[in-house]
C-alpha positions in Angstrom: 8.9 112.4 148.7 7.8 116.0 147.9 11.1 116.7 146.4 11.0 113.6 144.2 7.5 114.6 143.0 8.7 118.0 142.0 11.7 116.6 140.2 9.3 114.2 138.3 7.1 117.2 137.3 10.2 119.1 136.0 11.2 115.9 134.1 7.8 115.7 132.3 7.8 119.4 131.6 11.2 119.0 129.8 9.7 116.2 127.8 6.7 118.3 126.9 8.9 121.2 125.8 10.7 118.8 123.4 7.5 117.7 121.6 6.1 119.4 118.5 2.7 121.0 119.0 1.0 118.5 116.9 2.1 115.5 119.1 -0.2 114.5 122.0 2.0 114.5 125.1 -0.1 111.9 127.0 -0.4 109.7 124.0 3.4 109.7 123.5 4.1 108.8 127.1 1.5 106.0 127.2 2.9 104.5 124.0 6.5 104.6 125.1 5.8 103.2 128.6 3.0 100.9 127.3 0.5 102.1 129.9 -3.0 103.5 129.8 -3.8 107.2 129.4 -5.0 107.3 133.0 -1.7 105.8 134.3 0.2 108.3 132.1 -1.7 111.2 133.6 -1.1 110.0 137.2 2.7 109.9 136.5 2.6 113.3 134.8 0.8 114.9 137.8 3.2 113.3 140.2 0.5 111.1 141.8 2.5 107.9 141.0 6.3 107.8 141.2 8.1 106.7 138.0 10.0 103.4 138.4 13.7 103.4 137.6 13.0 101.5 134.4 10.4 104.0 133.3 12.7 106.9 134.1 15.5 105.4 132.2 13.2 104.6 129.2 11.9 108.1 129.0 15.2 109.8 129.4 16.8 107.7 126.7 13.8 108.2 124.3 13.7 112.0 124.7 17.4 112.6 125.2 17.1 114.1 128.7 20.1 114.0 131.0 19.3 112.7 134.4 22.3 114.7 135.7 20.4 117.8 134.8 17.4 116.7 137.0 19.4 115.7 140.0 22.2 118.3 139.6 24.8 115.5 139.7 28.3 116.7 139.2 29.9 113.7 137.6 32.9 113.1 135.3 30.9 110.5 133.4 28.9 112.0 130.6 26.1 110.2 128.6 25.7 111.2 125.0 23.0 110.5 122.4 24.7 109.2 119.3 23.7 109.7 115.7 26.3 107.9 113.7 26.0 107.9 109.9 25.9 104.5 108.4 24.8 103.3 104.9 22.3 100.8 106.4 21.2 102.4 109.7 21.5 106.2 109.3 21.8 107.7 105.8 22.6 111.3 104.9 18.8 111.8 104.4 18.1 110.4 107.9 20.9 112.6 109.4 19.5 115.7 107.8 16.1 114.9 109.1 17.6 114.5 112.6 19.2 118.0 112.2 15.8 119.4 111.0 13.9 118.0 114.0 16.5 119.4 116.4 16.2 122.8 114.7 12.4 122.7 115.0 12.7 122.0 118.7 15.2 124.9 119.1 12.9 127.2 117.2 9.9 126.4 119.5 11.8 127.5 122.6 11.0 130.9 124.0 14.7 131.8 124.4 17.3 130.3 122.1 20.9 130.9 121.1 23.6 128.9 119.2 27.3 129.2 119.4 29.1 127.3 116.6 32.9 126.9 116.6 33.2 126.0 112.9 35.9 123.7 111.5 33.7 123.4 108.4 31.1 125.9 107.2 28.0 125.3 109.4 25.6 123.0 107.8 22.9 125.7 107.5 24.9 127.6 104.8 25.2 124.8 102.3 21.6 124.9 101.1 21.7 128.5 99.9 22.8 127.0 96.5 21.6 123.5 95.3 25.0 123.0 93.6 26.9 123.3 96.9 24.5 121.1 98.7 24.7 118.5 95.9 28.5 118.5 96.0 28.8 118.2 99.8 26.2 115.4 99.9 28.0 113.4 97.2 31.3 113.9 98.9 30.0 112.7 102.2 28.3 109.6 100.8 31.1 108.6 98.4 34.3 109.7 99.9 33.7 110.0 103.7 31.4 107.2 104.4 32.0 105.1 101.2 28.4 104.1 100.6 28.6 101.0 98.3 26.3 102.4 95.6 28.7 105.3 95.1 31.8 103.2 94.5 31.8 103.7 90.7 29.9 106.9 90.5 31.2 110.3 89.4 29.8 113.6 90.6 27.2 115.2 88.4 24.8 118.0 89.2 22.2 116.2 87.1 21.9 113.4 89.7 21.1 115.5 92.7 18.4 114.3 95.1 15.7 117.0 95.3 14.4 115.5 98.6 17.8 116.2 100.3 17.7 119.8 98.9 14.2 120.3 100.2 15.2 119.1 103.7 18.3 121.3 103.6 16.2 124.3 102.7 13.9 123.7 105.6 16.9 123.6 107.9 18.1 126.9 106.3 14.7 128.5 106.8 14.6 127.7 110.5 18.3 128.6 111.0 17.5 132.1 109.7 15.1 132.6 112.7 17.5 131.5 115.4 20.2 133.7 116.9 23.6 132.3 116.1 27.2 133.1 116.8 29.7 131.5 114.4 33.5 131.4 115.0 35.4 130.9 111.7 39.0 131.0 110.5 40.4 130.8 107.0 40.6 127.0 107.2 36.9 126.8 107.8 36.4 127.7 104.2 39.6 126.3 102.7 38.4 122.7 103.3 35.7 123.1 100.7 38.2 124.3 98.0 40.5 121.4 99.0 37.6 118.9 98.5 36.9 120.4 95.1 40.6 120.3 94.2 40.7 116.6 95.2 37.7 115.8 93.1 39.1 117.6 90.1 42.6 116.0 90.3 41.1 112.6 90.9 38.8 112.9 87.9 35.6 112.6 89.9 33.7 115.3 88.1 31.6 113.8 85.3 31.6 117.1 83.4 34.0 120.0 83.4 31.1 122.4 83.2 30.0 121.2 86.6 33.2 122.3 88.3 33.1 125.7 86.6 29.5 126.1 87.7 30.3 125.0 91.2 33.1 127.6 91.3 30.7 130.3 90.4 28.2 129.2 93.1 30.9 129.0 95.7 32.0 132.6 94.9 28.3 133.8 95.2 28.0 131.8 98.4 31.0 133.5 100.1 29.8 136.9 99.0 26.3 136.1 100.4 27.8 135.0 103.8 29.7 138.3 103.8 26.5 140.2 103.1 24.8 138.4 106.0 27.7 139.3 108.3 27.4 142.9 107.1 23.6 143.0 107.8 23.9 141.2 111.1 21.2 138.6 110.2 20.6 135.7 107.9 18.4 135.7 104.8 18.0 133.6 101.7 20.2 134.4 98.6 18.3 136.4 96.0 15.6 137.6 98.5 15.2 141.1 100.0 17.4 141.3 103.1 15.1 141.0 106.1 15.8 139.5 109.5 16.2 140.0 113.2 18.8 142.7 113.9 22.0 141.5 115.5 20.9 137.8 115.3 23.9 136.7 113.3 27.3 137.3 114.9 30.4 136.3 112.9 33.8 136.0 114.6 37.2 135.3 113.2 39.8 133.5 115.3 43.3 133.0 113.8 44.8 131.3 116.9 42.7 128.1 117.4 41.6 125.5 114.9 37.9 124.9 115.6 36.4 121.4 116.0 32.7 121.9 115.1 31.5 122.3 118.7 27.9 123.5 118.9 26.5 124.9 122.1 22.7 125.4 122.2 20.9 127.4 124.9 17.1 127.0 125.0 15.0 128.2 127.9 16.4 126.5 131.0 18.4 123.8 129.1 21.9 124.0 127.7 22.9 121.3 125.2 26.0 120.5 123.3 26.5 118.8 119.9 29.9 117.4 119.0 30.7 115.9 115.6 32.9 112.9 115.0 33.8 111.4 111.6 33.0 114.9 110.3 29.2 114.6 110.4 28.1 112.1 113.0 26.6 113.7 116.1 27.0 113.3 119.8 24.6 115.3 122.0 24.3 115.8 125.8 22.7 118.2 128.2 25.0 117.1 131.1 25.6 120.3 133.1 29.1 119.4 134.1 30.1 119.0 130.4 28.1 121.9 128.9 29.4 124.2 131.6 33.0 123.5 130.5 32.1 124.0 126.9 30.3 127.3 127.7 33.3 128.5 129.6 35.7 127.5 126.8 33.6 129.1 124.0 33.2 132.3 126.0 37.0 132.5 126.3 37.4 131.7 122.6 35.1 134.6 121.7 37.1 137.0 123.8 40.2 136.0 121.7 38.3 136.4 118.4 37.4 139.4 116.3 33.8 140.3 115.7 33.4 141.3 112.0 29.6 141.3 111.7 27.6 144.5 111.9 30.6 146.8 112.3 34.3 146.3 111.6 33.8 146.6 107.8 37.6 146.8 107.2 38.3 143.5 109.0 35.3 141.9 107.4 36.4 142.9 103.9 39.9 141.7 104.6 38.7 138.3 105.7 36.3 137.7 102.9 38.6 139.1 100.2 41.2 136.4 101.2 38.5 133.8 100.6 37.5 135.2 97.3 41.2 135.4 96.2 41.5 131.7 96.9 38.5 131.0 94.7 40.1 133.1 91.9 43.3 131.0 92.3 41.4 127.8 92.1 39.5 128.9 88.9 42.7 130.0 87.3 44.1 126.4 87.6 41.1 124.8 85.8 
């Protein structure tokens, strides 16, 4: 019984660590379980054992793996799923989910992200409103085929400022969290292929927009290169300031990445997987995250670090990307 009491206390501590400072811990528990404050306090202190139904309700609500609590080594893995849907989870909702996750990561005393990037990590898009606008439109019209976009053409004049604001909040937090990114040339190439598809398909409303977008993409790549050189992230156009060695940029030419994101915070390791490009699966299952950690560690060993030092390799990599942009502009 003593062991179960201690496990219950650890469980509630994990819940508390997930909550923003402005949210009342006891109030949240009492509302979710539909019990009084006094009953919530007795469960939090371990004076009353949680029922199976209560344990399940809280674990699902807060996204806490019970395997983590009981150290169960199982081949069955439970994921929280955030699937983009025109009626249930829009791009705005999805971005807000990303923002809330970033806030929780930031609140942790220790934090680190490893991102095996098939596409440029989401944090980067919001350096330039034009890039955020293009990506958002592409996701809503082409990937998820939202009905209201069926007849629409892309125009920078129609961009949703609320989406940009949320994206900038994500960007601001991301600049404060240590991150290791693993890229290859295809990580960037997908953006140019998407622009090419829109151009050939006549989905740009104005030619000026594609030319402006090309200009912003070139500035974007140069800024990512500058961040890799400095070893930390910062906003475009601002004085370069940041936590030294908090941005590690690796290049891997052997493996095609799959947007696997490993997040280490305090005593919890979580993993985000993407499906259908953007939709998210998340788990803290130790069996699963342990395998992901081992795989990413091995992948890093087979990759080349080009941030901080290795100026020659860094310039070689980014010059290839800039050359591809020049080729794209020449065909317009």
